[in-house]
N, C-alpha and C positions, 0 to 999 in steps of 0.2 A: 172763677177764682183767679185773683191777681195779687201781685205783691207790689207795694210802693214803699219808697224810702224818702226821708227828708232830714236834712241838715246836720251839721255840727259833729260829724263822725270823728273828727280829729280830737274832739274834746270829751270823748266818752269816759264816764266814770267806770271804774272796774265793777264787775258784776259778782264779786266774791262777797259773801255775807260778812259783815263786820267792818267794812271800811271802803273808802274810795281809793282809786288808783289801781293800776295793774289790771289783770283780768281781760279787759277788752282792748288793751294796747293803747289806751288814751292817756292824757296828761292828768296828773294829780290836781286837785283843787285846794284852795287855801282854807276851806272851811270843811274839814272832813266829817264833822258831826252833823252838818246840814241842819242847824237849828232854826234857820230863818225861812221855812216854807211859808208861802202866802196863806192867808186865811182860807181862801177857796180858789178853785181853778175849774174851768169848764172846757169841754172838748172844743176843738177848732170849728170854724164855721162850715167847713166842708163835710163835717160829720153831724149834720142836722138831724132832728127828730131821733135822738139817740139816748141810750141808757148804758151806763157802766154796770156790768153785772158781776165782775170779778176783779180782784187786785192781789198782787203779790209784791213783797218788797224784795229788791235785788241787792241793796246796800243802803246805808243811811241817806244816800243822795239819789236813789233811783227807785222807780216804781214801774211795774208792768200792769197794764189795764186791759181788760177784755169786755166785749159787749156787742151791741148791734146798733145800726143806724139806718136811716131812710125807711122807717116803718110808718105806715099810716096812723097807727095808734102805738106810739113808741114803747109804752110800758109792757106791751105784749108783741113780740116779733111776728110780723105777718107781711103779706104782700111781697114786695121786692126788697125786703130788708137784707142787709149785708152784715156779716160778722167782722169783728176786727180784734187784733191784738196790737198794742203799742207800748213802746218804752219811753218813759219820761225821765229827764235828768234835771236836777236842781243845780244851777251854776253858782259860782262864788259870789255873784251879785244878788242871789236870791230869786232869780228868774227861772221859771219852769219851761223847758224845751222838749219838744217831741224829737226823739232820736231816730226812730224808725217805726214803720207801720206795716202790718201784714193784714190782708183782706181775705176773708172767706166769702167767696162770691160765686153764686150760680145764677141762673135766670129766675129762680124761685126764692123762697124764704131761707135765709141762713142766719145763724146766731152762734156766738161764743158764750158759753154759760159758766165755765169753770176754768181757772188757771191754777196749776200746781208746779211749784219749783222743783226741778230735778237737776241732777249733776251736770247734764249737758245743756241746760238752759231752762226752758219752760214747756210743760205739756198743757195743751188746752183741750177741753171737752166742749163740744157743741152739737148742733144738729142742722140738718139740711132737708128741704123738701125737693131738692134737685139732685143732680148727679155730678160729683166732682170729677176732674180729669183723671183718667186711668182707673176709675172706680166703677162700681155697679150700684144701682139703686135696689133696695130690698122691699120698701113699703111706702106708706104714706109720708113718713119722714124718718131719717136714719141718724144714728149717732155718728159724730165725727170725732176722731182722735188725732191730734197733730202734735208735732214736736218742732219748736223753734229754738235756734241757738241764741246765745246771749246777744249776738249781733243781728238777730232778726232773720237769719237764713232758715228756710224751711228744710227740715231734716227728714220728716216723714209725714204722711197724711193717709188716713184710713177711713173708710165709710163702711159701717156694719149695722145690722139690725134684722128685724123680721117684718111681717106684713103690716104691723101696727105703727102708729106714730110714736116713736121712741124718744125719750128725753133723758139725758144723762144727769146724774146728781153727784157722784163721787167715784173715784177709781182708787183701788187699794192694791198695792203690790204684795205678792205672795212669794216672790223669789223665783229664780230660774226662768224669767220671762213670762211668768204667769200672774194674772191679775183678776181681781173681782171688780166688776163694773156694776154700780147700783144706779137705778133710775126709775122712771115712771112712764107709763103709756098715757098719752092724751086720749080724749074720747075718740073711739074708732068708728068711723062712718064709711063703710066700703063703697056704697053707692048713695042710696037715698034713705038709709035707716041706720040707727045706732046699734052696732053689734056688741060693743062693750064700753063701759064707762072708764074713768081714770083708774089705773091699776099699777101698783108698784111691782118691781121685779129685781132680781139679782142674776147676773150673767157671769160666766167664766170666759175670759179672753186670754189669748197668748200672743206674744210678739214673735214674729218670724222675720228676721232681718229688719226691714223697714215697714212691715205691715202688721196690723193686728187682725186676728181671726177670732170669731166667736165659737166656742165649743158647745155651750148650752145656755139657755135662758129660762129661769124659773119665775113664774109669776106668783106673788105671795099675798094677793089681795083677797077681799071678800066678794060677795055677789054684787055689792053696790060700788059706790065710788070711794076710793081711798088712795092716799099718796104717801110716799116717803118724803119728809121735809128736811131731814138732816141725817148724816151718817158719819161714823168714825170707826177706825179699826181698833180692836182689842188684842194686844199681843199675847196674853196668857189668860185663859186658853185662847188659841187661835180662833178668833171670831170677829164679829162686827156688831156695833150698836146702830139701830135704825129707829129714828123718830117717825112715828106713823100717825096720820090723821084718818079716821074713818068717819064718813059723813052721815051715815044712817044705820039703823038697826041696833041690836043689843050691844054692839061693841063701839058705838059712836063715841067719839072723843079722841083724846091723845093717849098714846102708849109708846113706851120705849121697848123695842124688841132686841133680843140678842140671838143672832143666828150664826151657825158654823159656816165654814167656807163652801159648803154644798147647798146652803140656803135653808137647812133644817132649823126650825125654831127651837131654841134652847130655853128661853124664858121671855116673859112679857110683863112689864110693869105699867099699870094703868095710872095716868096722872089726872085726867079730867074726863067728864062725860059730855062736854059740849062739842058739837060738830063744827063750831065756828072758830076754834082755837088754833094756835100755831106754836110749833117749836122751831125757833130760829137757829139755835146753836146747840150742838153736843160738843163738849170739850173736856179733855182729861185733866183732872187735878193730881191724881196719883195712879199707879198701876191698877188700883181697885176702886177708884172713885171718879165720878164724872159729873161735870156741870151740865144742867139742862136749863136753858133760858128760853122763855116764850111768853105768850100772852093768853089770857083766858077770860071768858065772860062769866066764869063761875067764881064764887067765893071759895078760895082754897084755904081758908083759915086765917087770913091776914086782914080781913075786912075789905070788901070790894069798894073802891073809891069811885070808879067811873063805870062806863058801859063795858069796857075791857081794861084790865090791869096787867102789868108785867108780873112775871114770877121767875124766881130762881130756885132750883131744886138741886140737891146733892144726892146722887145715887151711889150706892155700893153695888158693885157688879156681882160679887160672889154670893148671891142669895140674900143680900141684905135689904134690897129694895130702897125706898126713899128714906134717907137719914133725916132730912128736914126740907121744908119748902117755905119760902118767903114771898109775899105778894106786896107789890108797891105800885103806885101810880097816882094819878090825879083825877079830877072830875070828868075829864074828857076820855076819848078812846086812845089808849096807849098800845102801840103795836110793835112787838119785838122785831129787831132787825139783825143784830150781831152782838156777840159777847167776846171780849178779849181779856185775857189775864196778863198782867205785867207785874211781876213781883208779888207783893201782898195786896194788890189792888185789882179789882174787876172793873172793866169799862163796858157798860151796857148801853148800846146804841138803839134808839127806838124812834118811831114816828108817832106824832101826836096829831090827831084830827080834832080840832077845836070846833069847827063849824063846817062839817063835811059838805061838799068837797072844796069849800072856798078858803079854808085856812088850814095850812099844813106846816108842821114844825119838825125839825130834827132835834132830838134831845139826847144828851149824854148824862148817864147816871153813874157815879162812882160808888162802888160798894167795897166793903171789907170781905175777907174770905169767909166770914160767918154770915154773910148776906145782909149786913146792916148798911143802910143808905148813908153815905158820907155827905154827898152834895149832888146837885143837878144843875145843868145849864142848857140853854137853848143854843144850838149851833147854827141854825138856819131857819128862815121864815119865808114861805112862798105860797102862792095860791094852791099848788099841788106839787107832788113829786113822789119819789120812792127812794128808800135806802136799801141797798143790796148786800153790802159787805163792809167790813172794817179790818184794817191790818195796821201793825206797828211798823214804821220805817224810821230808823234812827231814833230820835227823841220825840217823834210825832205819832199821833193816832190819825191815820188817814181813813176817812169815812166816804164811801163812794156810792153813787146811784144816779139820780137825775132830778132836775128841778124845772119848774115851769117858769119861763122867762116872761118879761113884760109883754113881749110880742105874742104870747100864747104858745110858743114852741116849747116842747120838752127837750132838754139838752143834758147830756151826760155831765156829771158834776162830782168834784172831790173837795171835801172840807178837811182842813188840817188843824189838829188841836195839840199843843205842847203837852206832853205827859206830865210835866212838872207844874202845870198851871195852878192846880189846887194845893200844891205842897207848901 
């Protein structure tokens, strides 16, 4: 594990949400709304074979990105892959600069999977097959929880897990230093046999000074392969929503579970019966309503246009189930990536596979809050790639993932779309 920094620290934009200046002790810029982001930006050359898996906005002029690089097959971290977190700043001339970089690095595979904005900076979730300094290894791969200040200083780093290969998905604060950690196990091969397939879990963790400790871990899967794909907290009653895919058996397909803080199942809403579907995003509309955005190979009532179409559903949490579901897409394979609500608009980001795997597109669909499609546009075209996340920064929608370059290399990529483009 190592830390590296680069350039322009005297010109740091403040990291307080809502504007530039202050916060980091840097100078103000003359363009506080930062409306002139470039159309796209790629990770620098020393982060080759890379993917951006997470992004958070720090102000209208700044983004933090996380992911991995140096992977033999970059879309899946493996080999000697290293994790990273970096902070970008847009200067007054419209140029993107890297302000600092933190590296998660052991002799084995490392990856940063999730970034979460916290009062003291950013918390990152990742995993490692190695052992971090001053930590202990628990199994095939362990969860990593780290805190970085707004200036990139490492404040804490913890490694925790059990004997299986653990992958984090989301962390939810419960107060008084207590948290719920939601994740999945990868296939567990102790020696030369498969002991268990992919399986979701919920764990209770607590923070003690600068370290996290795990109190318990509850696996919530079936006898076959299943995974949590998305998660969100529910404040009342204190619980969580979990989007789950089950790959085989009578429960195959997508469902949204509600579980209490001890992992007990409170309810389950079935959405599809296809084991090839995905839920990309769970996002609250109101205290009792939640958006569900995904893809399905089934006709969900809207007329299936292609091999897989996008869908948007609105769920009522308190015993109401699915209020409505809308299905939309084209003649090709439409794969859900991220959903962002901004005012009275929904921005649905998806991948389109026209002639797999030789033609790949990033598509943006704008919808009303009743699920009606307003318009669509293609943001990027490449031989292949992946979209991992989307966030709003200032007046832009930032879409992040990776694209295949002309050289054949996969490189981390961010595309920027003005929110007002269709107004």
